[in-house]
N, C-alpha and C positions, 0 to 999 in steps of 0.2 A: 830123347829127352829132347835133342833136335832137332825130332821129327814130329814131336807133338808140337814146336813152339812154330814149325812149317803149316801143320796145319789150321794151327788158330789163326795165325796171319793169312791165311789162304782164306778163310771164312770172313776174315774182317774188310780185307779189298772186296769178295763179294757182296758184303753186306753195304759197302760204301757207294761199291758199282751198281747196286739195286735203286740206291737212294739217289743218286745223281740222273740213274736212267730216266727215277717216277717221275723227275724234279723237272728233267729238260723236258720229256712227254707231256708232263701239264701244260708246257711253256708253247710247245711244238709240239701241235697234234699231229705226226705226221700222220698215222693211219686214214683221217679223215680229209687231209690233204690228198693224199693216196685215192680214198674212195672219191672225191670229187674229179679228179685229174682224171681217173677212170670213168666218172659216166658224163664225161666234157665238158664239165666246167675248171673254166678257167680262172684259177685262185691262186695266189703266193703264198708261200708262206710265210713272209712278211705281215703279211694281211690279219693272218689264223692269230698273230704274235699281238700284232698292236688290237687285236678284238679282246684277247685276255687283259691289258692294258687298258681299255676302257670297259673292263669286265661285261662286257660282253661274253656271252654263252657261244662259242663258235656253232658247237652240234646245233644248236635253234637256230642258225641263219642257213647252214649249209645245207642239213638235210630238206629244207621247205625249197632253196635255190635246184637242189637236185633234182627236185619233184617238180619245177615249173620251168626248168631246162627239159626237161625228158618231152612234158606236154608242149612245149613250144610259145610259154608264155612270152619270152622277150625281156625278163626280170635281171636286174643289176642286183650287187651284193648289195651298194648302196639304198636302194629302197627297202631293202628288208631291214635292215640294218636301223636306218632310221626311224621304221615303224617300232620296232622290237624297242629301243628308247625311249620312246611316246611312251610306253607301258602297253601296244597292243600286241594280238598274240598270230603273230606270225604265221605259224603253219594252218590255225584257221584261216585265214586271209588268203594262201594261196591253194586251199583245199577249196574255199567257196571261188577262186579262180577258174579251179581248173572243172570244176562242176559246171559252173555257168559257160565256161568253151561246149564243153560236152554237151552242154541242152542249149546251144545256141542264142543266148543271151548276152545281149551287149554289156558287160562289166571291166570299167576298167579299174586298174589298183588303185588308184587316188580315191574312188570312191568307194569299193573296198574295204581300203584302209576306214578312211573315214568313218563308213559304217559300223567296224568294230572299234575303233576308240568312241564311237558314242556311245558305248554298252551293249548294243544291239547285238545276235547271233547272224552274222553277215552268211554263213554258210545255209545254218536255219531257213533263212530267206531265200537261197537261194533252191532249198529244196522245197520251200513253200510256192514257189514258181513255177516250179515246174510242175511238183504235186499237190493242189490245194487241201488247205485244212478247212475241214467245218467243226466251228463253232455252237456247242448247245447255250442258248439260253436258260436261263434260272424261269420257273413258271411267274409270269406277269399276270395280276389281275388286274381287272377294267372292270367298268362297269357301264352298259349299252341304257337306252334311252327311255326305258322301261325300266329300269330300278334292277333287273337282274345282273350278279357278275358271273363275269366270264373269264375261267384263268388257259392261257394261253404258251404252251411252250412250245417254243422255234428255234429249226437249225441253219446257220447261217456257212456261206460255204464261201472263203475266201481265199486269195491268191496276193500271196505278196507284191507289194508296188515298189522294187529297189529303189528308182529314183523322189520315194517319200519316207524311204526308212530315215531317213536324218532329219530329224523336227515334225514328223510326223505322229497324232495320238497312235494308240496300242490298239488291243483286243478288250479291255474295259469301256473305253471308247463304244467301239462298236455294240457293245452289249447294251449301251444305257439308248443310246440311238434307235436300236431295234425296240427296246424294250419303248421309249418314247411313241414309236410309231405304232406299236401295239394299242396302247392306251389310247392314242388319238384316233385309230381305227373304229374299233369297237364303243370308244366314247359318241362317234358320229352315229352309231348305228340302230336305225328306231327301235330296233328289236333286238334281242340275242338270239332267238331264231334266224333272222340274217347270216349272221355269225358264223352257226353253228351246219347252215346251210352252205355256204361260200365262203368256207377260209381259203379260199387263195385271193377273198376281198383285200385280207393282210396283207398279203404278200406285195402286189399289186401296189399298193399304197404304200408300204415301205419301202420298194425300189423306187418307189418315183419321186422319192424323195431326196435321192441323193446322200444317203447317209455316207460314205465314204470319204465324205469332201475334206480332207487336210489331213485322214489316215493314215495309215504306212499300209492298207489292204487297199483291191479291192473288191467288193462285192459281187459276189457271180449268182449266187442264186440264196432266197430265203424259203423255207419251205415248213412248214408249220407240223408240229411233231405230233402234238395235242391238245383238245381243245375239249373245255369243262365247264358244269355249270355249276355257278359255287352259288353264295347263297343272294336272299331275294333282300337288295341292301334298300331299294325302297321303300319297303314293307317295314322293314326293321328300322329306317331311320322315322319311317311317319309313326310307327307305335311308339318309339322315345318321345319322340313331338307330342303324340299321344300323355303320354306319362307326367313329362312337362307340363301342359296347359291342366292335367289332373292336378299336379300337384299346387302349379298358379292357384287355380279356383278354391282348392283347398284354403289355404295361404290368404286368400281373399276372404271368404268367408267366416273363418275365423275370426282373420280381423273388424268385420260386421258382426261379430257375437259378442268379442270383446268390449267394443265400442255401444252395443245395445246395454250391456250388461252395465259399464259404465254410465251412461247415462240413466239407468235404470237406477241406480243407487243415488245419483246426483239427485234425481227427481223425489227420492224419499229423502233425502236431507233436505230439499226445501219445503216438499211437508211438515217435517218435524218442527223446521225453524217457523212456519206459519201456525204452526197450532202454541210454540211457544211466544207466537206473538200474542196470540187471541188470551192463552191463558195470562199473560202479563197484562195486556188489556183488560180483562175481567178484574184481574184483582188491583185496580184501578176505582172498580165502580164503588167497594166499599168505604175507601176514604174518601171520594167526592160526594157521597150520603154524608159523610160525616164533616164534613166541610160545609156540606149545604144546611144542617139543622148548627151548625155553632155562626154559622153568619145567617140565621134566618132566613134563610132562602127556600125551607121547606117545615113547614112545621111535623112534631109529633103525631100529630093523628093521620097528618098526610102520611106519613112514614109506615101508620100501623096500617091505613088504608092500602097502601101498595103491596106490603106484605101480604095482607086479606088476599088481594088479587091475586098475589103468585102462589098460595096455598090452593086456590080456589082449581085457576090453570091447570096445575101440575095433580089436582085430585080426576080437573074432567080430562087430562091427558092419560092418565092410569084408567080411570071407565072406558075412556076409548080404544084404549090398546085390547084391554080386556073384552068388549064387546068383538073389538078384532079376530080377537082368538076365536071366541064362541062360532064367530060365522067362519071363519076357515075352514071349523070343524064339519058344522053342518054343510058345507058345498063338497065337502070332501064324501 
């Protein structure tokens, strides 16, 4: 029974010792301190504990400092810790400085830290300074003066300009400016054949515009990858214009026809109105005759003679019409 109690007590002490040791090592990174001393980085254990208190992970500072010391960059722990507290990536900055040193590219820690804090990948920028990058533009469609569409695809070889990484425009600006240069060059050509025969004309014109001004890159070359002939835009526009003119002419003709129909209906209405006036005037004749008879201005015999004359005139007119019809038949 006594031996069992001793074993339990020993296990409890061992567990408590491990807990105390883990807590101690969490605040006192002994192994990291030994690794730093073995690499020639002079740093005190108190400094590492102070990092813990400032909520800084010591390994993210010490490991990059070891690499920087081995590379001979001459950085100190305050520089790396201040950059870490500012939200930067210390390891990426140190790697970029080592790569720049190996490539004989002048790059100071302050410049690299500013580029990293600006949101750009400083290591990628150094790599692009050593190994230029090729940016392929989308197909750019432009129309020459003869109305033929030309589709051009270009490849732009750029190199990162470290001095202009902070505040410089990105790849989208390069692509937009190259597209603008292609449209300008093709649009100023008298014929699409000129572009097909001399595609290097586009490269020379675009390069001469200094498109990399204000950007984070330096354009090394612009190569035309593909040139294709598209639609006949001029003929298409003329066809659409002719169709539009045709519709306008048809609309005007329909308008004139409608006006003519309206005028015809108006004239017919005027004829009917005039016929009505004639009928109205003729209706006044019997009334006038009756009034003349009542007033004694005309006698009854005069009225009868007038009626006889009218009857005789109608008879003669009827005979004349019959004679005219017979003559027409004989003439036929």
